[in-house]
C-alpha positions as CSV (number, residue, x, y, z in Angstrom):
1,X,9.4,138.3,89.1
2,X,11.0,135.2,90.1
3,X,11.7,132.6,87.9
4,X,10.7,129.5,88.9
5,X,11.9,126.5,87.3
6,X,9.4,123.1,86.8
7,X,10.8,120.0,87.0
8,X,9.7,117.0,85.4
9,X,9.5,113.9,87.2
10,X,9.6,111.0,85.3
11,X,8.0,108.0,87.3
12,X,9.5,104.8,86.9
13,X,7.0,102.2,86.4
14,X,8.3,98.8,87.5
15,X,7.0,96.1,85.1
16,X,7.5,92.3,84.5
17,X,11.1,90.8,83.4
18,X,10.6,88.6,80.2
19,X,11.9,85.6,82.6
20,X,9.3,86.5,85.6
21,X,6.6,86.4,82.5
22,X,7.7,83.1,81.4
23,X,7.8,81.3,84.8
24,X,4.0,82.9,85.4
25,X,2.9,80.7,81.6
26,X,4.7,77.3,82.6
27,X,3.5,77.6,86.1
28,X,-0.4,78.2,84.6
29,X,0.2,75.5,82.0
30,X,1.8,73.1,84.8
31,X,-1.6,73.5,87.1
32,X,-4.0,73.3,84.6
33,X,-2.1,69.9,83.0
34,X,-2.7,68.6,86.6
35,X,-6.4,70.1,86.8
36,X,-7.4,68.4,83.1
37,X,-6.3,65.0,84.4
38,X,-8.2,64.9,87.4
39,X,-10.9,66.0,85.7
40,X,-10.9,63.1,83.4
41,X,-10.7,60.8,86.3
42,X,-13.3,62.4,88.6
43,X,-15.7,62.3,85.1
44,X,-15.2,58.8,84.3
45,X,-16.4,58.0,88.4
46,X,-19.3,60.4,88.0
47,X,-20.0,58.7,84.8
48,X,-20.2,54.9,86.2
49,X,-22.7,56.5,88.9
50,X,-24.8,57.6,86.7
51,X,-25.0,54.4,84.6
52,X,-25.6,52.5,87.9
53,X,-28.3,54.8,89.0
54,X,-30.1,54.0,85.3
55,X,-29.8,50.6,85.8
56,X,-30.9,50.3,89.1
57,X,-33.5,52.6,88.5
58,X,-34.9,50.6,85.7
59,X,-34.7,47.5,87.6
60,X,-37.1,49.0,90.4
61,X,-39.3,50.6,87.8
62,X,-39.2,46.8,85.6
63,X,-40.1,44.9,88.8
64,X,-43.0,47.7,90.3
65,X,-44.5,47.6,86.6
66,X,-44.7,43.3,86.3
67,X,-46.3,43.7,90.0
68,X,-48.8,46.3,89.0
69,X,-49.6,45.0,85.4
70,X,-49.5,41.7,86.5
71,X,-47.2,40.4,83.4
72,X,-43.8,39.3,82.9
73,X,-41.3,41.7,82.0
74,X,-37.9,40.7,81.1
75,X,-34.7,43.0,80.9
76,X,-31.9,41.7,78.2
77,X,-28.5,43.2,78.4
78,X,-26.1,43.0,75.3
79,X,-22.7,43.4,76.8
80,X,-21.2,44.0,73.1
81,X,-23.2,46.4,72.0
82,X,-23.8,48.3,75.3
83,X,-27.6,48.5,75.5
84,X,-30.1,47.0,77.7
85,X,-33.7,46.0,76.4
86,X,-37.2,45.9,78.4
87,X,-39.4,43.4,77.5
88,X,-43.1,42.5,78.2
89,X,-45.1,39.1,77.8
90,X,-43.7,35.7,79.0
91,X,-40.8,33.8,77.6
92,X,-42.6,32.5,74.4
93,X,-44.4,35.9,73.5
94,X,-42.2,39.0,74.5
95,X,-42.5,42.3,72.7
96,X,-40.8,45.1,73.5
97,X,-42.0,47.4,75.7
98,X,-41.6,50.6,73.7
99,X,-43.0,53.2,76.1
100,X,-40.5,52.1,78.7
101,X,-39.4,55.7,79.8
102,X,-36.2,57.3,78.7
103,X,-36.1,54.2,76.1
104,X,-35.7,54.4,72.1
105,X,-38.2,51.8,71.8
106,X,-37.7,49.6,74.7
107,X,-34.0,49.8,74.4
108,X,-31.8,52.0,76.7
109,X,-28.0,52.2,75.4
110,X,-24.9,53.5,77.8
111,X,-23.0,54.5,74.5
112,X,-24.1,57.9,74.5
113,X,-22.2,61.1,75.3
114,X,-23.3,61.2,79.2
115,X,-21.8,57.7,79.6
116,X,-19.1,57.2,77.1
117,X,-16.3,56.4,79.3
118,X,-19.0,53.4,80.9
119,X,-18.5,49.5,79.7
120,X,-20.7,47.0,80.9
121,X,-18.6,44.3,81.3
122,X,-20.7,41.1,81.8
123,X,-24.3,40.1,82.8
124,X,-24.8,36.7,84.6
125,X,-28.4,35.5,86.1
126,X,-27.8,32.1,86.0
127,X,-26.1,31.7,83.1
128,X,-28.3,33.9,81.4
129,X,-28.4,37.9,79.9
130,X,-31.8,38.3,81.3
131,X,-33.6,40.1,84.8
132,X,-36.9,38.7,84.8
133,X,-39.7,39.8,87.1
134,X,-42.8,37.2,87.0
135,X,-46.3,38.9,87.3
136,X,-46.2,39.6,90.8
137,X,-42.6,41.3,91.0
138,X,-40.9,38.2,92.1
139,X,-37.3,38.0,90.5
140,X,-36.6,35.1,88.4
141,X,-33.1,34.4,89.1
142,X,-30.8,36.5,90.6
143,X,-27.3,37.9,89.7
144,X,-24.7,40.4,88.8
145,X,-24.2,43.6,86.7
146,X,-20.6,44.3,86.3
147,X,-19.7,47.7,85.2
148,X,-16.2,49.5,85.0
149,X,-15.3,48.7,88.5
150,X,-18.7,47.9,89.9
151,X,-20.7,45.0,90.8
152,X,-24.5,45.5,90.7
153,X,-25.8,42.1,92.9
154,X,-29.5,41.3,92.6
155,X,-31.1,39.0,95.1
156,X,-33.2,36.2,94.0
157,X,-37.2,36.7,94.4
158,X,-37.1,39.9,96.2
159,X,-34.9,41.7,93.3
160,X,-33.1,44.0,96.0
161,X,-30.3,45.0,94.6
162,X,-27.1,46.5,96.0
163,X,-23.8,47.7,94.6
164,X,-19.8,46.7,95.1
């Protein structure tokens, strides 16, 4: 009988050194910091666009409702409270339009979690903060609504808007 000796071979398992692991962790930290910065900038732009879309849609809806109801409808902006309210009726007998879509008793707020970075900087419609549509859907005065970096211009009579 032959005596067979068995050799046990211990394989050397390659691994990462402590320095390599630290370098990888530092790189991951740098890349995540860059991504977070870019995400915040991107989210700010997206929030501003959401606010523009909401305001311009509400302008269009208010113009259509004024024509359809044959009534005077007014959007009154408040820069200090970051809100605007939709009123029904002529100047001397207005009442909030409580059933306006997505509003709370006719008040639309730009100060919520969706649009927290949006600032309603200024509103000017012939010296007032009121955008008024007459019973045939005509706009009383044209003007501008300034947000963070964009301005919504509303043309007199037609109520057509553009974003600059």
